[in-house]
C-alpha positions, 0 to 999 in steps of 0.5 A, a space after each residue: 494479480 496483487 490479490 490472488 499473491 496476498 491470498 496465499 500468503 501465510 503468517 510467516 510470508 507476512 512476518 518476514 522482514 525485508 530491506 528497501 530504499 534506495 540510499 537510507 537502507 530499511 527494513 519492514 515486515 511484508 505485513 507493513 508494505 501491503 499496508 503501507 500499499 493499501 493505505 497509500 491508495 486510500 490517500 488518491 482514492 481521496 483525493 480523486 473523489 475530492 478533485 471529482 466534488 469540486 469540478 462538478 461545482 464548476 
Protein backbone atom coordinates (compact mmCIF):
# COMPACT_ATOMS: atom_id res chain seq x y z
CA UNK A 1 0.00 0.00 0.00
CA UNK A 2 2.84 2.41 0.83
CA UNK A 3 4.56 1.66 -2.48
CA UNK A 4 1.37 2.40 -4.43
CA UNK A 5 0.81 5.63 -2.52
CA UNK A 6 4.40 6.79 -3.04
CA UNK A 7 4.17 6.10 -6.77
CA UNK A 8 1.31 8.60 -7.00
CA UNK A 9 3.11 11.45 -5.21
CA UNK A 10 4.23 14.47 -7.19
CA UNK A 11 7.26 16.66 -6.46
CA UNK A 12 4.88 19.21 -4.95
CA UNK A 13 3.43 16.51 -2.67
CA UNK A 14 6.93 15.52 -1.54
CA UNK A 15 7.89 19.13 -0.81
CA UNK A 16 4.76 19.78 1.28
CA UNK A 17 5.61 20.66 4.89
CA UNK A 18 3.72 18.79 7.60
CA UNK A 19 3.65 19.18 11.36
CA UNK A 20 4.32 16.21 13.64
CA UNK A 21 5.23 15.44 17.23
CA UNK A 22 3.43 15.02 20.49
CA UNK A 23 4.70 17.64 22.90
CA UNK A 24 7.18 19.56 20.78
CA UNK A 25 5.63 20.12 17.37
CA UNK A 26 8.13 19.90 14.55
CA UNK A 27 7.91 20.42 10.81
CA UNK A 28 9.32 18.36 7.98
CA UNK A 29 8.61 17.66 4.33
CA UNK A 30 6.80 14.54 3.20
CA UNK A 31 10.01 13.67 1.32
CA UNK A 32 11.99 13.70 4.58
CA UNK A 33 9.32 11.60 6.31
CA UNK A 34 9.50 8.91 3.65
CA UNK A 35 13.31 8.93 3.77
CA UNK A 36 13.16 8.60 7.56
CA UNK A 37 10.79 5.61 7.35
CA UNK A 38 13.13 3.86 4.90
CA UNK A 39 16.21 4.64 6.96
CA UNK A 40 14.59 3.44 10.17
CA UNK A 41 13.46 0.22 8.48
CA UNK A 42 17.01 -0.36 7.24
CA UNK A 43 18.28 0.05 10.80
CA UNK A 44 15.89 -2.63 12.06
CA UNK A 45 16.76 -4.95 9.18
CA UNK A 46 20.45 -4.66 10.08
CA UNK A 47 19.62 -5.58 13.69
CA UNK A 48 17.61 -8.60 12.54
CA UNK A 49 20.46 -9.75 10.30
CA UNK A 50 22.94 -9.47 13.17
CA UNK A 51 20.66 -11.48 15.45
CA UNK A 52 20.41 -14.20 12.78
CA UNK A 53 24.22 -14.40 12.58
CA UNK A 54 24.48 -14.73 16.35
CA UNK A 55 21.80 -17.43 16.44
CA UNK A 56 23.60 -19.47 13.77
CA UNK A 57 26.72 -19.53 15.96
CA UNK A 58 24.89 -21.08 18.91
